[in-house]
PyMOL Python script that loads the backbone (N, CA, C, O; Angstrom):
from pymol import cmd

cmd.read_pdbstr("""\
ATOM      1  N   MET A   1      56.974  32.231  -6.514  1.00  0.00           N
ATOM      2  CA  MET A   1      56.628  30.817  -6.425  1.00  0.00           C
ATOM      3  C   MET A   1      57.868  29.985  -6.090  1.00  0.00           C
ATOM      4  O   MET A   1      58.934  30.179  -6.675  1.00  0.00           O
ATOM      5  N   ASN A   2      57.720  29.091  -5.177  1.00  0.00           N
ATOM      6  CA  ASN A   2      58.829  28.238  -4.739  1.00  0.00           C
ATOM      7  C   ASN A   2      58.982  27.046  -5.692  1.00  0.00           C
ATOM      8  O   ASN A   2      58.015  26.318  -5.915  1.00  0.00           O
ATOM      9  N   PRO A   3      60.191  26.830  -6.263  1.00  0.00           N
ATOM     10  CA  PRO A   3      60.354  25.675  -7.141  1.00  0.00           C
ATOM     11  C   PRO A   3      60.196  24.370  -6.361  1.00  0.00           C
ATOM     12  O   PRO A   3      60.531  24.291  -5.179  1.00  0.00           O
ATOM     13  N   GLN A   4      59.687  23.364  -7.038  1.00  0.00           N
ATOM     14  CA  GLN A   4      59.428  22.080  -6.386  1.00  0.00           C
ATOM     15  C   GLN A   4      60.739  21.366  -6.059  1.00  0.00           C
ATOM     16  O   GLN A   4      61.647  21.312  -6.889  1.00  0.00           O
ATOM     17  N   LYS A   5      60.832  20.828  -4.864  1.00  0.00           N
ATOM     18  CA  LYS A   5      62.010  20.080  -4.446  1.00  0.00           C
ATOM     19  C   LYS A   5      61.870  18.627  -4.873  1.00  0.00           C
ATOM     20  O   LYS A   5      60.800  18.032  -4.751  1.00  0.00           O
ATOM     21  N   TYR A   6      62.952  18.071  -5.369  1.00  0.00           N
ATOM     22  CA  TYR A   6      62.956  16.660  -5.750  1.00  0.00           C
ATOM     23  C   TYR A   6      63.181  15.804  -4.513  1.00  0.00           C
ATOM     24  O   TYR A   6      63.915  16.189  -3.603  1.00  0.00           O
ATOM     25  N   GLU A   7      62.547  14.649  -4.488  1.00  0.00           N
ATOM     26  CA  GLU A   7      62.812  13.664  -3.440  1.00  0.00           C
ATOM     27  C   GLU A   7      64.062  12.901  -3.871  1.00  0.00           C
ATOM     28  O   GLU A   7      64.123  12.414  -5.000  1.00  0.00           O
ATOM     29  N   VAL A   8      65.049  12.790  -3.001  1.00  0.00           N
ATOM     30  CA  VAL A   8      66.266  12.055  -3.318  1.00  0.00           C
ATOM     31  C   VAL A   8      66.260  10.753  -2.526  1.00  0.00           C
ATOM     32  O   VAL A   8      66.183  10.763  -1.298  1.00  0.00           O
ATOM     33  N   VAL A   9      66.341   9.634  -3.240  1.00  0.00           N
ATOM     34  CA  VAL A   9      66.372   8.323  -2.581  1.00  0.00           C
ATOM     35  C   VAL A   9      67.590   7.551  -3.054  1.00  0.00           C
ATOM     36  O   VAL A   9      68.061   7.723  -4.178  1.00  0.00           O
ATOM     37  N   PHE A  10      68.084   6.702  -2.176  1.00  0.00           N
ATOM     38  CA  PHE A  10      69.220   5.832  -2.491  1.00  0.00           C
ATOM     39  C   PHE A  10      68.705   4.410  -2.669  1.00  0.00           C
ATOM     40  O   PHE A  10      67.926   3.923  -1.851  1.00  0.00           O
ATOM     41  N   LYS A  11      69.139   3.744  -3.735  1.00  0.00           N
ATOM     42  CA  LYS A  11      68.845   2.316  -3.838  1.00  0.00           C
ATOM     43  C   LYS A  11      69.569   1.638  -2.677  1.00  0.00           C
ATOM     44  O   LYS A  11      70.585   2.143  -2.200  1.00  0.00           O
ATOM     45  N   LYS A  12      69.055   0.500  -2.223  1.00  0.00           N
ATOM     46  CA  LYS A  12      69.673  -0.223  -1.105  1.00  0.00           C
ATOM     47  C   LYS A  12      71.155  -0.497  -1.376  1.00  0.00           C
ATOM     48  O   LYS A  12      72.001  -0.323  -0.500  1.00  0.00           O
ATOM     49  N   SER A  13      71.450  -0.926  -2.602  1.00  0.00           N
ATOM     50  CA  SER A  13      72.838  -1.248  -2.962  1.00  0.00           C
ATOM     51  C   SER A  13      73.722   0.006  -2.929  1.00  0.00           C
ATOM     52  O   SER A  13      74.881  -0.065  -2.521  1.00  0.00           O
ATOM     53  N   ALA A  14      73.177   1.154  -3.357  1.00  0.00           N
ATOM     54  CA  ALA A  14      73.949   2.399  -3.345  1.00  0.00           C
ATOM     55  C   ALA A  14      74.223   2.845  -1.909  1.00  0.00           C
ATOM     56  O   ALA A  14      75.282   3.399  -1.617  1.00  0.00           O
ATOM     57  N   LEU A  15      73.263   2.600  -1.017  1.00  0.00           N
ATOM     58  CA  LEU A  15      73.442   2.951   0.386  1.00  0.00           C
ATOM     59  C   LEU A  15      74.582   2.128   0.993  1.00  0.00           C
ATOM     60  O   LEU A  15      75.391   2.648   1.762  1.00  0.00           O
ATOM     61  N   LYS A  16      74.638   0.844   0.641  1.00  0.00           N
ATOM     62  CA  LYS A  16      75.732  -0.010   1.121  1.00  0.00           C
ATOM     63  C   LYS A  16      77.068   0.480   0.573  1.00  0.00           C
ATOM     64  O   LYS A  16      78.069   0.505   1.290  1.00  0.00           O
ATOM     65  N   GLU A  17      77.079   0.870  -0.700  1.00  0.00           N
ATOM     66  CA  GLU A  17      78.314   1.378  -1.314  1.00  0.00           C
ATOM     67  C   GLU A  17      78.760   2.662  -0.621  1.00  0.00           C
ATOM     68  O   GLU A  17      79.953   2.885  -0.414  1.00  0.00           O
ATOM     69  N   LEU A  18      77.790   3.504  -0.265  1.00  0.00           N
ATOM     70  CA  LEU A  18      78.090   4.757   0.427  1.00  0.00           C
ATOM     71  C   LEU A  18      78.719   4.493   1.791  1.00  0.00           C
ATOM     72  O   LEU A  18      79.674   5.164   2.183  1.00  0.00           O
ATOM     73  N   GLN A  19      78.179   3.517   2.507  1.00  0.00           N
ATOM     74  CA  GLN A  19      78.617   3.263   3.885  1.00  0.00           C
ATOM     75  C   GLN A  19      80.052   2.757   3.989  1.00  0.00           C
ATOM     76  O   GLN A  19      80.670   2.881   5.047  1.00  0.00           O
ATOM     77  N   ILE A  20      80.592   2.187   2.912  1.00  0.00           N
ATOM     78  CA  ILE A  20      81.977   1.681   3.001  1.00  0.00           C
ATOM     79  C   ILE A  20      83.006   2.725   2.574  1.00  0.00           C
ATOM     80  O   ILE A  20      84.208   2.472   2.646  1.00  0.00           O
ATOM     81  N   LEU A  21      82.549   3.889   2.133  1.00  0.00           N
ATOM     82  CA  LEU A  21      83.464   4.946   1.700  1.00  0.00           C
ATOM     83  C   LEU A  21      84.023   5.692   2.910  1.00  0.00           C
ATOM     84  O   LEU A  21      83.438   5.653   3.993  1.00  0.00           O
ATOM     85  N   PRO A  22      85.163   6.375   2.723  1.00  0.00           N
ATOM     86  CA  PRO A  22      85.699   7.205   3.816  1.00  0.00           C
ATOM     87  C   PRO A  22      84.670   8.255   4.252  1.00  0.00           C
ATOM     88  O   PRO A  22      83.882   8.739   3.438  1.00  0.00           O
ATOM     89  N   GLN A  23      84.687   8.597   5.532  1.00  0.00           N
ATOM     90  CA  GLN A  23      83.706   9.501   6.137  1.00  0.00           C
ATOM     91  C   GLN A  23      83.602  10.825   5.384  1.00  0.00           C
ATOM     92  O   GLN A  23      82.497  11.312   5.148  1.00  0.00           O
ATOM     93  N   ASN A  24      84.750  11.419   5.000  1.00  0.00           N
ATOM     94  CA  ASN A  24      84.707  12.725   4.332  1.00  0.00           C
ATOM     95  C   ASN A  24      84.038  12.629   2.954  1.00  0.00           C
ATOM     96  O   ASN A  24      83.359  13.564   2.528  1.00  0.00           O
ATOM     97  N   ILE A  25      84.227  11.514   2.266  1.00  0.00           N
ATOM     98  CA  ILE A  25      83.589  11.310   0.952  1.00  0.00           C
ATOM     99  C   ILE A  25      82.084  11.105   1.145  1.00  0.00           C
ATOM    100  O   ILE A  25      81.281  11.639   0.381  1.00  0.00           O
ATOM    101  N   GLN A  26      81.707  10.336   2.160  1.00  0.00           N
ATOM    102  CA  GLN A  26      80.283  10.135   2.463  1.00  0.00           C
ATOM    103  C   GLN A  26      79.592  11.484   2.648  1.00  0.00           C
ATOM    104  O   GLN A  26      78.512  11.722   2.105  1.00  0.00           O
ATOM    105  N   GLN A  27      80.228  12.360   3.419  1.00  0.00           N
ATOM    106  CA  GLN A  27      79.623  13.664   3.704  1.00  0.00           C
ATOM    107  C   GLN A  27      79.480  14.482   2.432  1.00  0.00           C
ATOM    108  O   GLN A  27      78.455  15.131   2.224  1.00  0.00           O
ATOM    109  N   LYS A  28      80.502  14.457   1.573  1.00  0.00           N
ATOM    110  CA  LYS A  28      80.438  15.212   0.319  1.00  0.00           C
ATOM    111  C   LYS A  28      79.306  14.697  -0.571  1.00  0.00           C
ATOM    112  O   LYS A  28      78.632  15.482  -1.237  1.00  0.00           O
ATOM    113  N   ILE A  29      79.099  13.379  -0.581  1.00  0.00           N
ATOM    114  CA  ILE A  29      78.028  12.795  -1.397  1.00  0.00           C
ATOM    115  C   ILE A  29      76.666  13.175  -0.827  1.00  0.00           C
ATOM    116  O   ILE A  29      75.743  13.477  -1.583  1.00  0.00           O
ATOM    117  N   LEU A  30      76.534  13.164   0.486  1.00  0.00           N
ATOM    118  CA  LEU A  30      75.267  13.564   1.113  1.00  0.00           C
ATOM    119  C   LEU A  30      74.972  15.047   0.859  1.00  0.00           C
ATOM    120  O   LEU A  30      73.821  15.428   0.646  1.00  0.00           O
ATOM    121  N   ASP A  31      76.019  15.879   0.883  1.00  0.00           N
ATOM    122  CA  ASP A  31      75.847  17.301   0.565  1.00  0.00           C
ATOM    123  C   ASP A  31      75.399  17.460  -0.892  1.00  0.00           C
ATOM    124  O   ASP A  31      74.529  18.274  -1.204  1.00  0.00           O
ATOM    125  N   ALA A  32      76.009  16.669  -1.771  1.00  0.00           N
ATOM    126  CA  ALA A  32      75.650  16.716  -3.194  1.00  0.00           C
ATOM    127  C   ALA A  32      74.195  16.273  -3.391  1.00  0.00           C
ATOM    128  O   ALA A  32      73.491  16.817  -4.242  1.00  0.00           O
ATOM    129  N   ALA A  33      73.748  15.292  -2.609  1.00  0.00           N
ATOM    130  CA  ALA A  33      72.365  14.816  -2.708  1.00  0.00           C
ATOM    131  C   ALA A  33      71.388  15.942  -2.367  1.00  0.00           C
ATOM    132  O   ALA A  33      70.310  16.034  -2.955  1.00  0.00           O
ATOM    133  N   GLN A  34      71.768  16.792  -1.420  1.00  0.00           N
ATOM    134  CA  GLN A  34      70.912  17.931  -1.071  1.00  0.00           C
ATOM    135  C   GLN A  34      70.830  18.920  -2.235  1.00  0.00           C
ATOM    136  O   GLN A  34      69.778  19.508  -2.483  1.00  0.00           O
ATOM    137  N   LEU A  35      71.941  19.099  -2.945  1.00  0.00           N
ATOM    138  CA  LEU A  35      71.922  19.963  -4.133  1.00  0.00           C
ATOM    139  C   LEU A  35      71.024  19.373  -5.217  1.00  0.00           C
ATOM    140  O   LEU A  35      70.303  20.101  -5.899  1.00  0.00           O
ATOM    141  N   LEU A  36      71.073  18.038  -5.373  1.00  0.00           N
ATOM    142  CA  LEU A  36      70.229  17.368  -6.367  1.00  0.00           C
ATOM    143  C   LEU A  36      68.751  17.594  -6.067  1.00  0.00           C
ATOM    144  O   LEU A  36      67.945  17.728  -6.988  1.00  0.00           O
ATOM    145  N   ALA A  37      68.391  17.636  -4.788  1.00  0.00           N
ATOM    146  CA  ALA A  37      66.994  17.848  -4.404  1.00  0.00           C
ATOM    147  C   ALA A  37      66.508  19.211  -4.894  1.00  0.00           C
ATOM    148  O   ALA A  37      65.347  19.365  -5.273  1.00  0.00           O
ATOM    149  N   LEU A  38      67.397  20.189  -4.885  1.00  0.00           N
ATOM    150  CA  LEU A  38      67.035  21.531  -5.337  1.00  0.00           C
ATOM    151  C   LEU A  38      67.051  21.632  -6.854  1.00  0.00           C
ATOM    152  O   LEU A  38      66.192  22.279  -7.454  1.00  0.00           O
ATOM    153  N   ASN A  39      68.051  20.976  -7.476  1.00  0.00           N
ATOM    154  CA  ASN A  39      68.185  21.019  -8.929  1.00  0.00           C
ATOM    155  C   ASN A  39      68.979  19.799  -9.392  1.00  0.00           C
ATOM    156  O   ASN A  39      70.196  19.758  -9.214  1.00  0.00           O
ATOM    157  N   PRO A  40      68.311  18.798  -9.986  1.00  0.00           N
ATOM    158  CA  PRO A  40      69.020  17.576 -10.401  1.00  0.00           C
ATOM    159  C   PRO A  40      69.981  17.800 -11.561  1.00  0.00           C
ATOM    160  O   PRO A  40      70.681  16.873 -11.969  1.00  0.00           O
ATOM    161  N   HIS A  41      70.026  19.021 -12.099  1.00  0.00           N
ATOM    162  CA  HIS A  41      70.980  19.359 -13.162  1.00  0.00           C
ATOM    163  C   HIS A  41      71.956  20.425 -12.675  1.00  0.00           C
ATOM    164  O   HIS A  41      72.511  21.166 -13.487  1.00  0.00           O
ATOM    165  N   SER A  42      72.173  20.512 -11.374  1.00  0.00           N
ATOM    166  CA  SER A  42      72.988  21.561 -10.777  1.00  0.00           C
ATOM    167  C   SER A  42      74.368  21.668 -11.434  1.00  0.00           C
ATOM    168  O   SER A  42      75.092  20.679 -11.550  1.00  0.00           O
ATOM    169  N   GLU A  43      74.713  22.875 -11.856  1.00  0.00           N
ATOM    170  CA  GLU A  43      76.019  23.099 -12.478  1.00  0.00           C
ATOM    171  C   GLU A  43      77.145  23.005 -11.458  1.00  0.00           C
ATOM    172  O   GLU A  43      78.299  22.792 -11.828  1.00  0.00           O
ATOM    173  N   LEU A  44      76.825  23.160 -10.195  1.00  0.00           N
ATOM    174  CA  LEU A  44      77.853  23.075  -9.151  1.00  0.00           C
ATOM    175  C   LEU A  44      78.489  21.688  -9.093  1.00  0.00           C
ATOM    176  O   LEU A  44      79.635  21.548  -8.665  1.00  0.00           O
ATOM    177  N   LEU A  45      77.750  20.663  -9.521  1.00  0.00           N
ATOM    178  CA  LEU A  45      78.243  19.283  -9.448  1.00  0.00           C
ATOM    179  C   LEU A  45      78.904  18.817 -10.744  1.00  0.00           C
ATOM    180  O   LEU A  45      79.406  17.695 -10.814  1.00  0.00           O
ATOM    181  N   GLN A  46      78.907  19.664 -11.764  1.00  0.00           N
ATOM    182  CA  GLN A  46      79.472  19.301 -13.074  1.00  0.00           C
ATOM    183  C   GLN A  46      78.937  17.942 -13.541  1.00  0.00           C
ATOM    184  O   GLN A  46      79.695  17.007 -13.797  1.00  0.00           O
ATOM    185  N   ILE A  47      77.640  17.872 -13.639  1.00  0.00           N
ATOM    186  CA  ILE A  47      76.942  16.635 -13.985  1.00  0.00           C
ATOM    187  C   ILE A  47      77.110  16.307 -15.460  1.00  0.00           C
ATOM    188  O   ILE A  47      77.082  17.192 -16.315  1.00  0.00           O
ATOM    189  N   LYS A  48      77.285  15.034 -15.743  1.00  0.00           N
ATOM    190  CA  LYS A  48      77.374  14.569 -17.122  1.00  0.00           C
ATOM    191  C   LYS A  48      76.277  13.548 -17.375  1.00  0.00           C
ATOM    192  O   LYS A  48      75.980  12.716 -16.518  1.00  0.00           O
ATOM    193  N   LYS A  49      75.680  13.618 -18.551  1.00  0.00           N
ATOM    194  CA  LYS A  49      74.662  12.645 -18.942  1.00  0.00           C
ATOM    195  C   LYS A  49      75.368  11.356 -19.345  1.00  0.00           C
ATOM    196  O   LYS A  49      76.406  11.389 -20.007  1.00  0.00           O
ATOM    197  N   MET A  50      74.808  10.232 -18.948  1.00  0.00           N
ATOM    198  CA  MET A  50      75.402   8.937 -19.311  1.00  0.00           C
ATOM    199  C   MET A  50      75.016   8.621 -20.752  1.00  0.00           C
ATOM    200  O   MET A  50      73.863   8.784 -21.151  1.00  0.00           O
ATOM    201  N   LYS A  51      75.992   8.172 -21.515  1.00  0.00           N
ATOM    202  CA  LYS A  51      75.725   7.833 -22.918  1.00  0.00           C
ATOM    203  C   LYS A  51      74.814   6.609 -23.012  1.00  0.00           C
ATOM    204  O   LYS A  51      74.958   5.651 -22.253  1.00  0.00           O
ATOM    205  N   GLY A  52      73.889   6.658 -23.943  1.00  0.00           N
ATOM    206  CA  GLY A  52      73.022   5.517 -24.198  1.00  0.00           C
ATOM    207  C   GLY A  52      71.931   5.290 -23.170  1.00  0.00           C
ATOM    208  O   GLY A  52      71.287   4.241 -23.168  1.00  0.00           O
ATOM    209  N   ALA A  53      71.717   6.265 -22.294  1.00  0.00           N
ATOM    210  CA  ALA A  53      70.670   6.105 -21.271  1.00  0.00           C
ATOM    211  C   ALA A  53      69.806   7.362 -21.262  1.00  0.00           C
ATOM    212  O   ALA A  53      70.316   8.482 -21.291  1.00  0.00           O
ATOM    213  N   GLU A  54      68.525   7.162 -21.223  1.00  0.00           N
ATOM    214  CA  GLU A  54      67.581   8.273 -21.329  1.00  0.00           C
ATOM    215  C   GLU A  54      67.666   9.236 -20.145  1.00  0.00           C
ATOM    216  O   GLU A  54      67.725  10.450 -20.340  1.00  0.00           O
ATOM    217  N   SER A  55      67.672   8.711 -18.932  1.00  0.00           N
ATOM    218  CA  SER A  55      67.581   9.609 -17.775  1.00  0.00           C
ATOM    219  C   SER A  55      68.654   9.333 -16.722  1.00  0.00           C
ATOM    220  O   SER A  55      68.442   9.593 -15.538  1.00  0.00           O
ATOM    221  N   LEU A  56      69.809   8.804 -17.151  1.00  0.00           N
ATOM    222  CA  LEU A  56      70.906   8.538 -16.212  1.00  0.00           C
ATOM    223  C   LEU A  56      71.965   9.627 -16.307  1.00  0.00           C
ATOM    224  O   LEU A  56      72.341  10.071 -17.392  1.00  0.00           O
ATOM    225  N   TYR A  57      72.432  10.038 -15.137  1.00  0.00           N
ATOM    226  CA  TYR A  57      73.441  11.084 -15.051  1.00  0.00           C
ATOM    227  C   TYR A  57      74.499  10.654 -14.044  1.00  0.00           C
ATOM    228  O   TYR A  57      74.292   9.726 -13.263  1.00  0.00           O
ATOM    229  N   ARG A  58      75.640  11.347 -14.075  1.00  0.00           N
ATOM    230  CA  ARG A  58      76.687  11.034 -13.105  1.00  0.00           C
ATOM    231  C   ARG A  58      77.406  12.322 -12.716  1.00  0.00           C
ATOM    232  O   ARG A  58      77.396  13.309 -13.452  1.00  0.00           O
ATOM    233  N   PHE A  59      78.022  12.284 -11.551  1.00  0.00           N
ATOM    234  CA  PHE A  59      78.916  13.366 -11.152  1.00  0.00           C
ATOM    235  C   PHE A  59      80.050  12.765 -10.344  1.00  0.00           C
ATOM    236  O   PHE A  59      80.004  11.606  -9.930  1.00  0.00           O
ATOM    237  N   ARG A  60      81.070  13.584 -10.131  1.00  0.00           N
ATOM    238  CA  ARG A  60      82.310  13.108  -9.542  1.00  0.00           C
ATOM    239  C   ARG A  60      82.516  13.764  -8.183  1.00  0.00           C
ATOM    240  O   ARG A  60      82.284  14.961  -8.011  1.00  0.00           O
ATOM    241  N   ILE A  61      82.952  12.965  -7.232  1.00  0.00           N
ATOM    242  CA  ILE A  61      83.415  13.465  -5.930  1.00  0.00           C
ATOM    243  C   ILE A  61      84.791  12.824  -5.737  1.00  0.00           C
ATOM    244  O   ILE A  61      84.886  11.628  -5.463  1.00  0.00           O
ATOM    245  N   ASN A  62      85.841  13.606  -5.878  1.00  0.00           N
ATOM    246  CA  ASN A  62      87.223  13.095  -5.860  1.00  0.00           C
ATOM    247  C   ASN A  62      87.357  11.955  -6.866  1.00  0.00           C
ATOM    248  O   ASN A  62      87.077  12.156  -8.047  1.00  0.00           O
ATOM    249  N   ASP A  63      87.777  10.765  -6.436  1.00  0.00           N
ATOM    250  CA  ASP A  63      87.946   9.632  -7.358  1.00  0.00           C
ATOM    251  C   ASP A  63      86.700   8.759  -7.433  1.00  0.00           C
ATOM    252  O   ASP A  63      86.742   7.665  -7.995  1.00  0.00           O
ATOM    253  N   TYR A  64      85.597   9.230  -6.873  1.00  0.00           N
ATOM    254  CA  TYR A  64      84.368   8.441  -6.841  1.00  0.00           C
ATOM    255  C   TYR A  64      83.338   9.010  -7.804  1.00  0.00           C
ATOM    256  O   TYR A  64      83.338  10.204  -8.104  1.00  0.00           O
ATOM    257  N   ARG A  65      82.465   8.135  -8.280  1.00  0.00           N
ATOM    258  CA  ARG A  65      81.396   8.549  -9.182  1.00  0.00           C
ATOM    259  C   ARG A  65      80.057   8.188  -8.553  1.00  0.00           C
ATOM    260  O   ARG A  65      79.911   7.154  -7.902  1.00  0.00           O
ATOM    261  N   VAL A  66      79.096   9.059  -8.764  1.00  0.00           N
ATOM    262  CA  VAL A  66      77.731   8.815  -8.296  1.00  0.00           C
ATOM    263  C   VAL A  66      76.836   8.821  -9.534  1.00  0.00           C
ATOM    264  O   VAL A  66      76.776   9.808 -10.267  1.00  0.00           O
ATOM    265  N   VAL A  67      76.145   7.706  -9.753  1.00  0.00           N
ATOM    266  CA  VAL A  67      75.246   7.569 -10.899  1.00  0.00           C
ATOM    267  C   VAL A  67      73.814   7.665 -10.379  1.00  0.00           C
ATOM    268  O   VAL A  67      73.452   7.014  -9.398  1.00  0.00           O
ATOM    269  N   TYR A  68      73.013   8.478 -11.044  1.00  0.00           N
ATOM    270  CA  TYR A  68      71.632   8.637 -10.589  1.00  0.00           C
ATOM    271  C   TYR A  68      70.675   8.789 -11.755  1.00  0.00           C
ATOM    272  O   TYR A  68      71.074   9.060 -12.887  1.00  0.00           O
ATOM    273  N   GLN A  69      69.402   8.606 -11.447  1.00  0.00           N
ATOM    274  CA  GLN A  69      68.333   8.685 -12.432  1.00  0.00           C
ATOM    275  C   GLN A  69      67.349   9.761 -12.000  1.00  0.00           C
ATOM    276  O   GLN A  69      67.022   9.884 -10.820  1.00  0.00           O
ATOM    277  N   ILE A  70      66.881  10.541 -12.974  1.00  0.00           N
ATOM    278  CA  ILE A  70      65.884  11.572 -12.683  1.00  0.00           C
ATOM    279  C   ILE A  70      64.531  11.090 -13.201  1.00  0.00           C
ATOM    280  O   ILE A  70      64.388  10.706 -14.362  1.00  0.00           O
ATOM    281  N   GLU A  71      63.554  11.121 -12.312  1.00  0.00           N
ATOM    282  CA  GLU A  71      62.181  10.793 -12.715  1.00  0.00           C
ATOM    283  C   GLU A  71      61.364  12.073 -12.566  1.00  0.00           C
ATOM    284  O   GLU A  71      60.792  12.349 -11.512  1.00  0.00           O
ATOM    285  N   LYS A  72      61.326  12.842 -13.645  1.00  0.00           N
ATOM    286  CA  LYS A  72      60.675  14.158 -13.615  1.00  0.00           C
ATOM    287  C   LYS A  72      59.204  14.076 -13.209  1.00  0.00           C
ATOM    288  O   LYS A  72      58.713  14.908 -12.446  1.00  0.00           O
ATOM    289  N   ARG A  73      58.513  13.073 -13.726  1.00  0.00           N
ATOM    290  CA  ARG A  73      57.082  12.936 -13.449  1.00  0.00           C
ATOM    291  C   ARG A  73      56.821  12.752 -11.953  1.00  0.00           C
ATOM    292  O   ARG A  73      55.847  13.272 -11.409  1.00  0.00           O
ATOM    293  N   LEU A  74      57.715  11.999 -11.299  1.00  0.00           N
ATOM    294  CA  LEU A  74      57.544  11.721  -9.869  1.00  0.00           C
ATOM    295  C   LEU A  74      58.271  12.737  -8.986  1.00  0.00           C
ATOM    296  O   LEU A  74      58.196  12.682  -7.758  1.00  0.00           O
ATOM    297  N   ILE A  75      58.977  13.668  -9.642  1.00  0.00           N
ATOM    298  CA  ILE A  75      59.809  14.641  -8.922  1.00  0.00           C
ATOM    299  C   ILE A  75      60.735  13.887  -7.965  1.00  0.00           C
ATOM    300  O   ILE A  75      60.747  14.125  -6.757  1.00  0.00           O
ATOM    301  N   LYS A  76      61.498  12.982  -8.541  1.00  0.00           N
ATOM    302  CA  LYS A  76      62.314  12.080  -7.737  1.00  0.00           C
ATOM    303  C   LYS A  76      63.662  11.843  -8.393  1.00  0.00           C
ATOM    304  O   LYS A  76      63.756  11.703  -9.612  1.00  0.00           O
ATOM    305  N   VAL A  77      64.705  11.798  -7.574  1.00  0.00           N
ATOM    306  CA  VAL A  77      66.056  11.454  -8.018  1.00  0.00           C
ATOM    307  C   VAL A  77      66.444  10.184  -7.275  1.00  0.00           C
ATOM    308  O   VAL A  77      66.388  10.137  -6.046  1.00  0.00           O
ATOM    309  N   THR A  78      66.837   9.153  -8.023  1.00  0.00           N
ATOM    310  CA  THR A  78      67.253   7.892  -7.405  1.00  0.00           C
ATOM    311  C   THR A  78      68.744   7.701  -7.634  1.00  0.00           C
ATOM    312  O   THR A  78      69.199   7.620  -8.775  1.00  0.00           O
ATOM    313  N   ILE A  79      69.499   7.629  -6.550  1.00  0.00           N
ATOM    314  CA  ILE A  79      70.929   7.362  -6.652  1.00  0.00           C
ATOM    315  C   ILE A  79      71.083   5.853  -6.782  1.00  0.00           C
ATOM    316  O   ILE A  79      70.709   5.091  -5.890  1.00  0.00           O
ATOM    317  N   ILE A  80      71.644   5.441  -7.915  1.00  0.00           N
ATOM    318  CA  ILE A  80      71.679   4.034  -8.285  1.00  0.00           C
ATOM    319  C   ILE A  80      72.987   3.362  -7.894  1.00  0.00           C
ATOM    320  O   ILE A  80      72.995   2.223  -7.427  1.00  0.00           O
ATOM    321  N   LYS A  81      74.084   4.070  -8.087  1.00  0.00           N
ATOM    322  CA  LYS A  81      75.395   3.442  -7.868  1.00  0.00           C
ATOM    323  C   LYS A  81      76.388   4.475  -7.383  1.00  0.00           C
ATOM    324  O   LYS A  81      76.388   5.618  -7.841  1.00  0.00           O
ATOM    325  N   ILE A  82      77.235   4.064  -6.450  1.00  0.00           N
ATOM    326  CA  ILE A  82      78.313   4.910  -5.946  1.00  0.00           C
ATOM    327  C   ILE A  82      79.550   4.037  -5.916  1.00  0.00           C
ATOM    328  O   ILE A  82      79.518   2.940  -5.360  1.00  0.00           O
ATOM    329  N   GLY A  83      80.635   4.501  -6.503  1.00  0.00           N
ATOM    330  CA  GLY A  83      81.839   3.681  -6.461  1.00  0.00           C
ATOM    331  C   GLY A  83      83.050   4.406  -6.983  1.00  0.00           C
ATOM    332  O   GLY A  83      82.957   5.511  -7.518  1.00  0.00           O
ATOM    333  N   HIS A  84      84.199   3.762  -6.818  1.00  0.00           N
ATOM    334  CA  HIS A  84      85.449   4.305  -7.321  1.00  0.00           C
ATOM    335  C   HIS A  84      85.391   4.342  -8.833  1.00  0.00           C
ATOM    336  O   HIS A  84      84.769   3.483  -9.459  1.00  0.00           O
ATOM    337  N   ARG A  85      86.038   5.334  -9.422  1.00  0.00           N
ATOM    338  CA  ARG A  85      85.898   5.523 -10.869  1.00  0.00           C
ATOM    339  C   ARG A  85      86.350   4.317 -11.679  1.00  0.00           C
ATOM    340  O   ARG A  85      85.862   4.097 -12.787  1.00  0.00           O
ATOM    341  N   LYS A  86      87.288   3.524 -11.131  1.00  0.00           N
ATOM    342  CA  LYS A  86      87.753   2.345 -11.899  1.00  0.00           C
ATOM    343  C   LYS A  86      86.744   1.196 -11.869  1.00  0.00           C
ATOM    344  O   LYS A  86      86.812   0.290 -12.700  1.00  0.00           O
ATOM    345  N   ASP A  87      85.805   1.229 -10.911  1.00  0.00           N
ATOM    346  CA  ASP A  87      84.854   0.118 -10.755  1.00  0.00           C
ATOM    347  C   ASP A  87      83.414   0.449 -11.127  1.00  0.00           C
ATOM    348  O   ASP A  87      82.631  -0.448 -11.440  1.00  0.00           O
ATOM    349  N   VAL A  88      83.062   1.727 -11.096  1.00  0.00           N
ATOM    350  CA  VAL A  88      81.643   2.103 -11.110  1.00  0.00           C
ATOM    351  C   VAL A  88      80.919   1.763 -12.422  1.00  0.00           C
ATOM    352  O   VAL A  88      79.700   1.589 -12.417  1.00  0.00           O
ATOM    353  N   TYR A  89      81.628   1.668 -13.513  1.00  0.00           N
ATOM    354  CA  TYR A  89      80.955   1.445 -14.803  1.00  0.00           C
ATOM    355  C   TYR A  89      80.850  -0.025 -15.166  1.00  0.00           C
ATOM    356  O   TYR A  89      80.345  -0.360 -16.237  1.00  0.00           O
ATOM    357  N   LYS A  90      81.314  -0.900 -14.300  1.00  0.00           N
ATOM    358  CA  LYS A  90      81.285  -2.340 -14.605  1.00  0.00           C
ATOM    359  C   LYS A  90      79.903  -2.910 -14.429  1.00  0.00           C
ATOM    360  O   LYS A  90      79.695  -4.104 -14.642  1.00  0.00           O
TER     361      LYS A  90
END
""", "prot")
cmd.dss("prot")
cmd.show_as("cartoon", "prot")
cmd.util.cbc("prot")
cmd.orient("prot")
């Protein structure tokens, strides 16, 4: 049986944040999004659960952080925020 693939979507604001990043970082984040579609808890991305949030997670790409939400019922991953580690939690 083939495991169900998650739909990965970017919030409009996250897409804008992605577009201003260096090209190589953009590509790494897009590659990571493909991994999330296969497994939103992928160990390859060293994902951490966000404190105080039910379904928010984050992972690191160089000095950047990607924050996302898993909606298991909808089989959907929503990338909420992308930013430099010094700014992303504000």
